[in-house]
PQR file of N, CA, C, O and H, with PARSE charges and radii, in Angstrom:
ATOM      1  N   UNK A   1      12.059  -9.907  29.813 -0.4000 1.5000
ATOM      2  CA  UNK A   1      11.282 -10.961  29.673 -0.0000 2.0000
ATOM      3  C   UNK A   1       9.659 -10.461  29.467  0.5500 1.7000
ATOM      4  O   UNK A   1       9.242  -9.369  29.853 -0.5500 1.4000
ATOM      5  N   UNK A   2       8.943 -11.364  28.864 -0.4000 1.5000
ATOM      6  CA  UNK A   2       7.390 -10.998  28.752 -0.0000 2.0000
ATOM      7  C   UNK A   2       6.770 -11.131  30.007  0.5500 1.7000
ATOM      8  O   UNK A   2       7.092 -12.078  30.725 -0.5500 1.4000
ATOM      9  H   UNK A   2       9.281 -12.251  28.551  0.4000 1.0000
ATOM     10  N   UNK A   3       5.872 -10.263  30.398 -0.4000 1.5000
ATOM     11  CA  UNK A   3       5.271 -10.286  31.590 -0.0000 2.0000
ATOM     12  C   UNK A   3       4.038 -11.349  31.532  0.5500 1.7000
ATOM     13  O   UNK A   3       3.381 -11.514  30.504 -0.5500 1.4000
ATOM     14  H   UNK A   3       5.611  -9.493  29.815  0.4000 1.0000
ATOM     15  N   UNK A   4       3.817 -11.989  32.638 -0.4000 1.5000
ATOM     16  CA  UNK A   4       2.824 -13.034  32.512 -0.0000 2.0000
ATOM     17  C   UNK A   4       1.299 -12.615  32.503  0.5500 1.7000
ATOM     18  O   UNK A   4       0.378 -13.350  32.147 -0.5500 1.4000
ATOM     19  H   UNK A   4       4.351 -11.855  33.473  0.4000 1.0000
ATOM     20  N   UNK A   5       1.179 -11.251  32.976 -0.4000 1.5000
ATOM     21  CA  UNK A   5      -0.164 -10.688  32.606 -0.0000 2.0000
ATOM     22  C   UNK A   5       0.039  -9.354  32.355  0.5500 1.7000
ATOM     23  O   UNK A   5       1.028  -8.734  32.749 -0.5500 1.4000
ATOM     24  H   UNK A   5       1.927 -10.655  33.265  0.4000 1.0000
ATOM     25  N   UNK A   6      -1.084  -8.777  31.555 -0.4000 1.5000
ATOM     26  CA  UNK A   6      -1.179  -7.409  31.188 -0.0000 2.0000
ATOM     27  C   UNK A   6      -1.889  -6.502  32.282  0.5500 1.7000
ATOM     28  O   UNK A   6      -2.780  -6.955  33.001 -0.5500 1.4000
ATOM     29  H   UNK A   6      -1.886  -9.281  31.235  0.4000 1.0000
ATOM     30  N   UNK A   7      -1.504  -5.388  32.348 -0.4000 1.5000
ATOM     31  CA  UNK A   7      -2.110  -4.367  33.281 -0.0000 2.0000
ATOM     32  C   UNK A   7      -3.558  -4.122  32.693  0.5500 1.7000
ATOM     33  O   UNK A   7      -3.843  -4.249  31.502 -0.5500 1.4000
ATOM     34  H   UNK A   7      -0.780  -5.020  31.764  0.4000 1.0000
ATOM     35  N   UNK A   8      -4.432  -3.750  33.698 -0.4000 1.5000
ATOM     36  CA  UNK A   8      -5.804  -3.282  33.108 -0.0000 2.0000
ATOM     37  C   UNK A   8      -5.788  -2.231  32.126  0.5500 1.7000
ATOM     38  O   UNK A   8      -6.548  -2.332  31.163 -0.5500 1.4000
ATOM     39  H   UNK A   8      -4.200  -3.646  34.666  0.4000 1.0000
ATOM     40  N   UNK A   9      -5.069  -1.292  32.230 -0.4000 1.5000
ATOM     41  CA  UNK A   9      -4.931  -0.229  31.270 -0.0000 2.0000
ATOM     42  C   UNK A   9      -4.477  -0.873  29.798  0.5500 1.7000
ATOM     43  O   UNK A   9      -5.023  -0.524  28.752 -0.5500 1.4000
ATOM     44  H   UNK A   9      -4.452  -1.210  33.012  0.4000 1.0000
ATOM     45  N   UNK A  10      -3.458  -1.811  29.854 -0.4000 1.5000
ATOM     46  CA  UNK A  10      -3.119  -2.480  28.657 -0.0000 2.0000
ATOM     47  C   UNK A  10      -4.459  -3.108  28.122  0.5500 1.7000
ATOM     48  O   UNK A  10      -4.869  -2.794  27.005 -0.5500 1.4000
ATOM     49  H   UNK A  10      -3.014  -2.094  30.704  0.4000 1.0000
ATOM     50  N   UNK A  11      -5.111  -3.957  28.888 -0.4000 1.5000
ATOM     51  CA  UNK A  11      -6.305  -4.766  28.327 -0.0000 2.0000
ATOM     52  C   UNK A  11      -7.339  -3.803  27.677  0.5500 1.7000
ATOM     53  O   UNK A  11      -7.886  -4.043  26.601 -0.5500 1.4000
ATOM     54  H   UNK A  11      -4.778  -4.211  29.795  0.4000 1.0000
ATOM     55  N   UNK A  12      -7.547  -2.736  28.396 -0.4000 1.5000
ATOM     56  CA  UNK A  12      -8.548  -1.849  27.852 -0.0000 2.0000
ATOM     57  C   UNK A  12      -8.112  -1.091  26.583  0.5500 1.7000
ATOM     58  O   UNK A  12      -8.920  -0.852  25.685 -0.5500 1.4000
ATOM     59  H   UNK A  12      -7.103  -2.541  29.271  0.4000 1.0000
ATOM     60  N   UNK A  13      -6.868  -0.732  26.526 -0.4000 1.5000
ATOM     61  CA  UNK A  13      -6.264  -0.210  25.238 -0.0000 2.0000
ATOM     62  C   UNK A  13      -6.446  -0.992  24.197  0.5500 1.7000
ATOM     63  O   UNK A  13      -6.974  -0.569  23.168 -0.5500 1.4000
ATOM     64  H   UNK A  13      -6.212  -0.926  27.256  0.4000 1.0000
ATOM     65  N   UNK A  14      -5.977  -2.380  24.357 -0.4000 1.5000
ATOM     66  CA  UNK A  14      -6.104  -3.222  23.260 -0.0000 2.0000
ATOM     67  C   UNK A  14      -7.605  -3.552  22.907  0.5500 1.7000
ATOM     68  O   UNK A  14      -7.962  -3.603  21.731 -0.5500 1.4000
ATOM     69  H   UNK A  14      -5.548  -2.724  25.193  0.4000 1.0000
ATOM     70  N   UNK A  15      -8.364  -3.747  23.818 -0.4000 1.5000
ATOM     71  CA  UNK A  15      -9.839  -3.867  23.399 -0.0000 2.0000
ATOM     72  C   UNK A  15     -10.413  -2.842  22.730  0.5500 1.7000
ATOM     73  O   UNK A  15     -11.230  -3.109  21.849 -0.5500 1.4000
ATOM     74  H   UNK A  15      -8.074  -3.706  24.774  0.4000 1.0000
ATOM     75  N   UNK A  16     -10.095  -1.530  23.024 -0.4000 1.5000
ATOM     76  CA  UNK A  16     -10.557  -0.345  22.301 -0.0000 2.0000
ATOM     77  C   UNK A  16     -10.074  -0.321  21.005  0.5500 1.7000
ATOM     78  O   UNK A  16     -10.830  -0.045  20.074 -0.5500 1.4000
ATOM     79  H   UNK A  16      -9.431  -1.313  23.740  0.4000 1.0000
ATOM     80  N   UNK A  17      -8.783  -0.605  20.815 -0.4000 1.5000
ATOM     81  CA  UNK A  17      -8.172  -0.488  19.522 -0.0000 2.0000
ATOM     82  C   UNK A  17      -8.794  -1.711  18.619  0.5500 1.7000
ATOM     83  O   UNK A  17      -9.040  -1.516  17.429 -0.5500 1.4000
ATOM     84  H   UNK A  17      -8.169  -0.829  21.572  0.4000 1.0000
ATOM     85  N   UNK A  18      -8.997  -2.780  19.145 -0.4000 1.5000
ATOM     86  CA  UNK A  18      -9.564  -3.980  18.281 -0.0000 2.0000
ATOM     87  C   UNK A  18     -11.029  -3.583  17.924  0.5500 1.7000
ATOM     88  O   UNK A  18     -11.472  -3.726  16.784 -0.5500 1.4000
ATOM     89  H   UNK A  18      -8.797  -2.938  20.112  0.4000 1.0000
ATOM     90  N   UNK A  19     -11.768  -3.070  18.974 -0.4000 1.5000
ATOM     91  CA  UNK A  19     -13.192  -2.632  18.532 -0.0000 2.0000
ATOM     92  C   UNK A  19     -13.202  -1.510  17.506  0.5500 1.7000
ATOM     93  O   UNK A  19     -13.981  -1.542  16.554 -0.5500 1.4000
ATOM     94  H   UNK A  19     -11.409  -2.954  19.899  0.4000 1.0000
ATOM     95  N   UNK A  20     -12.425  -0.618  17.679 -0.4000 1.5000
ATOM     96  CA  UNK A  20     -12.283   0.602  16.475 -0.0000 2.0000
ATOM     97  C   UNK A  20     -11.965   0.069  15.259  0.5500 1.7000
ATOM     98  O   UNK A  20     -12.559   0.412  14.237 -0.5500 1.4000
ATOM     99  H   UNK A  20     -11.792  -0.592  18.453  0.4000 1.0000
ATOM    100  N   UNK A  21     -10.913  -0.892  15.274 -0.4000 1.5000
ATOM    101  CA  UNK A  21     -10.411  -1.564  13.868 -0.0000 2.0000
ATOM    102  C   UNK A  21     -11.606  -2.316  13.259  0.5500 1.7000
ATOM    103  O   UNK A  21     -11.889  -2.207  12.066 -0.5500 1.4000
ATOM    104  H   UNK A  21     -10.431  -1.170  16.105  0.4000 1.0000
ATOM    105  N   UNK A  22     -12.242  -3.024  14.053 -0.4000 1.5000
ATOM    106  CA  UNK A  22     -13.282  -3.871  13.392 -0.0000 2.0000
ATOM    107  C   UNK A  22     -14.365  -3.102  13.016  0.5500 1.7000
ATOM    108  O   UNK A  22     -14.994  -3.480  12.028 -0.5500 1.4000
ATOM    109  H   UNK A  22     -12.012  -3.113  15.022  0.4000 1.0000
ATOM    110  N   UNK A  23     -14.761  -1.970  13.674 -0.4000 1.5000
ATOM    111  CA  UNK A  23     -15.861  -1.212  13.215 -0.0000 2.0000
ATOM    112  C   UNK A  23     -15.416  -0.434  11.862  0.5500 1.7000
ATOM    113  O   UNK A  23     -16.186  -0.227  10.924 -0.5500 1.4000
ATOM    114  H   UNK A  23     -14.249  -1.664  14.477  0.4000 1.0000
ATOM    115  N   UNK A  24     -14.109  -0.052  11.903 -0.4000 1.5000
ATOM    116  CA  UNK A  24     -13.656   0.728  10.654 -0.0000 2.0000
ATOM    117  C   UNK A  24     -13.637  -0.212   9.518  0.5500 1.7000
ATOM    118  O   UNK A  24     -14.083   0.165   8.434 -0.5500 1.4000
ATOM    119  H   UNK A  24     -13.484  -0.221  12.665  0.4000 1.0000
ATOM    120  N   UNK A  25     -13.182  -1.351   9.660 -0.4000 1.5000
ATOM    121  CA  UNK A  25     -13.064  -2.397   8.521 -0.0000 2.0000
ATOM    122  C   UNK A  25     -14.642  -2.761   8.050  0.5500 1.7000
ATOM    123  O   UNK A  25     -14.910  -2.786   6.849 -0.5500 1.4000
ATOM    124  H   UNK A  25     -12.820  -1.657  10.541  0.4000 1.0000
ATOM    125  N   UNK A  26     -15.584  -3.018   8.983 -0.4000 1.5000
ATOM    126  CA  UNK A  26     -16.794  -3.089   8.576 -0.0000 2.0000
ATOM    127  C   UNK A  26     -17.501  -2.101   7.933  0.5500 1.7000
ATOM    128  O   UNK A  26     -18.232  -2.354   6.976 -0.5500 1.4000
ATOM    129  H   UNK A  26     -15.366  -2.997   9.958  0.4000 1.0000
ATOM    130  N   UNK A  27     -17.326  -0.875   8.425 -0.4000 1.5000
ATOM    131  CA  UNK A  27     -17.865   0.300   7.662 -0.0000 2.0000
ATOM    132  C   UNK A  27     -17.257   0.455   6.354  0.5500 1.7000
ATOM    133  O   UNK A  27     -17.981   0.761   5.407 -0.5500 1.4000
ATOM    134  H   UNK A  27     -16.732  -0.669   9.203  0.4000 1.0000
ATOM    135  N   UNK A  28     -16.026   0.283   6.192 -0.4000 1.5000
ATOM    136  CA  UNK A  28     -15.374   0.477   4.816 -0.0000 2.0000
ATOM    137  C   UNK A  28     -15.873  -0.561   3.901  0.5500 1.7000
ATOM    138  O   UNK A  28     -16.235  -0.297   2.754 -0.5500 1.4000
ATOM    139  H   UNK A  28     -15.438   0.035   6.962  0.4000 1.0000
ATOM    140  N   UNK A  29     -15.892  -1.803   4.436 -0.4000 1.5000
ATOM    141  CA  UNK A  29     -16.355  -2.826   3.519 -0.0000 2.0000
ATOM    142  C   UNK A  29     -17.781  -2.722   3.029  0.5500 1.7000
ATOM    143  O   UNK A  29     -18.081  -2.973   1.861 -0.5500 1.4000
ATOM    144  H   UNK A  29     -15.598  -2.017   5.367  0.4000 1.0000
ATOM    145  N   UNK A  30     -18.640  -2.352   3.933 -0.4000 1.5000
ATOM    146  CA  UNK A  30     -20.019  -2.290   3.735 -0.0000 2.0000
ATOM    147  C   UNK A  30     -20.378  -1.113   2.786  0.5500 1.7000
ATOM    148  O   UNK A  30     -21.221  -1.154   1.890 -0.5500 1.4000
ATOM    149  H   UNK A  30     -18.397  -2.148   4.882  0.4000 1.0000
ATOM    150  N   UNK A  31     -19.573  -0.022   3.144 -0.4000 1.5000
ATOM    151  CA  UNK A  31     -19.691   1.215   2.277 -0.0000 2.0000
ATOM    152  C   UNK A  31     -19.276   1.017   0.926  0.5500 1.7000
ATOM    153  O   UNK A  31     -19.974   1.494   0.031 -0.5500 1.4000
ATOM    154  H   UNK A  31     -18.888   0.011   3.872  0.4000 1.0000
ATOM    155  N   UNK A  32     -18.197   0.355   0.640 -0.4000 1.5000
ATOM    156  CA  UNK A  32     -17.635   0.045  -0.591 -0.0000 2.0000
ATOM    157  C   UNK A  32     -18.487  -0.954  -1.394  0.5500 1.7000
ATOM    158  O   UNK A  32     -18.619  -0.834  -2.612 -0.5500 1.4000
ATOM    159  H   UNK A  32     -17.630  -0.033   1.366  0.4000 1.0000
ATOM    160  N   UNK A  33     -19.014  -1.862  -0.743 -0.4000 1.5000
ATOM    161  CA  UNK A  33     -20.064  -2.855  -1.261 -0.0000 2.0000
ATOM    162  C   UNK A  33     -21.373  -2.126  -1.883  0.5500 1.7000
ATOM    163  O   UNK A  33     -21.866  -2.342  -2.991 -0.5500 1.4000
ATOM    164  H   UNK A  33     -18.907  -1.959   0.247  0.4000 1.0000
ATOM    165  N   UNK A  34     -21.833  -1.167  -0.854 -0.4000 1.5000
ATOM    166  CA  UNK A  34     -22.956  -0.489  -1.275 -0.0000 2.0000
ATOM    167  C   UNK A  34     -22.605   0.283  -2.462  0.5500 1.7000
ATOM    168  O   UNK A  34     -23.351   0.167  -3.435 -0.5500 1.4000
ATOM    169  H   UNK A  34     -21.433  -0.991   0.045  0.4000 1.0000
ATOM    170  N   UNK A  35     -21.586   1.057  -2.542 -0.4000 1.5000
ATOM    171  CA  UNK A  35     -21.261   1.936  -3.663 -0.0000 2.0000
ATOM    172  C   UNK A  35     -21.310   1.303  -4.928  0.5500 1.7000
ATOM    173  O   UNK A  35     -21.821   1.822  -5.920 -0.5500 1.4000
ATOM    174  H   UNK A  35     -20.980   1.152  -1.752  0.4000 1.0000
ATOM    175  N   UNK A  36     -20.687  -0.015  -4.893 -0.4000 1.5000
ATOM    176  CA  UNK A  36     -20.625  -0.711  -6.129 -0.0000 2.0000
ATOM    177  C   UNK A  36     -21.891  -1.227  -6.597  0.5500 1.7000
ATOM    178  O   UNK A  36     -22.165  -1.372  -7.788 -0.5500 1.4000
ATOM    179  H   UNK A  36     -20.271  -0.437  -4.087  0.4000 1.0000
ATOM    180  N   UNK A  37     -22.795  -1.551  -5.451 -0.4000 1.5000
ATOM    181  CA  UNK A  37     -24.131  -2.022  -6.015 -0.0000 2.0000
ATOM    182  C   UNK A  37     -24.998  -0.769  -6.636  0.5500 1.7000
ATOM    183  O   UNK A  37     -25.763  -0.940  -7.585 -0.5500 1.4000
ATOM    184  H   UNK A  37     -22.572  -1.434  -4.484  0.4000 1.0000
ATOM    185  N   UNK A  38     -24.810   0.443  -6.036 -0.4000 1.5000
ATOM    186  CA  UNK A  38     -25.544   1.534  -6.536 -0.0000 2.0000
ATOM    187  C   UNK A  38     -25.062   1.953  -7.966  0.5500 1.7000
ATOM    188  O   UNK A  38     -25.825   2.393  -8.826 -0.5500 1.4000
ATOM    189  H   UNK A  38     -24.188   0.581  -5.265  0.4000 1.0000
ATOM    190  N   UNK A  39     -23.739   1.775  -8.127 -0.4000 1.5000
ATOM    191  CA  UNK A  39     -23.242   2.076  -9.493 -0.0000 2.0000
ATOM    192  C   UNK A  39     -23.998   1.077 -10.583  0.5500 1.7000
ATOM    193  O   UNK A  39     -24.263   1.494 -11.711 -0.5500 1.4000
ATOM    194  H   UNK A  39     -23.119   1.418  -7.428  0.4000 1.0000
ATOM    195  N   UNK A  40     -24.262  -0.014 -10.243 -0.4000 1.5000
ATOM    196  CA  UNK A  40     -24.878  -0.934 -11.103 -0.0000 2.0000
ATOM    197  C   UNK A  40     -26.358  -0.651 -11.302  0.5500 1.7000
ATOM    198  O   UNK A  40     -27.032  -1.376 -12.033 -0.5500 1.4000
ATOM    199  H   UNK A  40     -24.047  -0.353  -9.327  0.4000 1.0000
TER
END
């Protein structure tokens, strides 16, 4: 069965993964956007 609560380690791991994923997406999006603008 699914546990009612996550361990502190699970919460930290999930938080770090989400934070890294968001930064990678933002960096890739803005970098791609800037490259397109520079080409024009």
